[in-house]
C-alpha positions, 0 to 999 in steps of 0.5 A: 471441452471446458466445463462451465463454471457457475459463479454465484456473485451473491456468495462472492460478495458475501465472502469479500464483505465477510473477510474485509469486515474483521480486517477493517476492525483490526485496522481501526483498533491499531490505528495509532500504531499503523499511522506511526508506521505509515509516517515512518515508511513515507519518510523513508520513501521520501529519503530514498527518492530525495537523496538520489535526486540531490546527487543527480542535481549536484553532478549536473551542476558540477559539469557546467 
């Protein structure tokens, strides 16, 4: 028979807020560095999507 697990939602909420607060503080402190990394990551993702799309378009135009 399974045991009943009683979850205290107040405790869970406090744990999430207590963990998220310092994390948000760190993100705020390093906002410039994080922004730079996000811009670079979005550029790389754009290139990873754009290059295969360009190759597919060129191949399609050559078939005609």
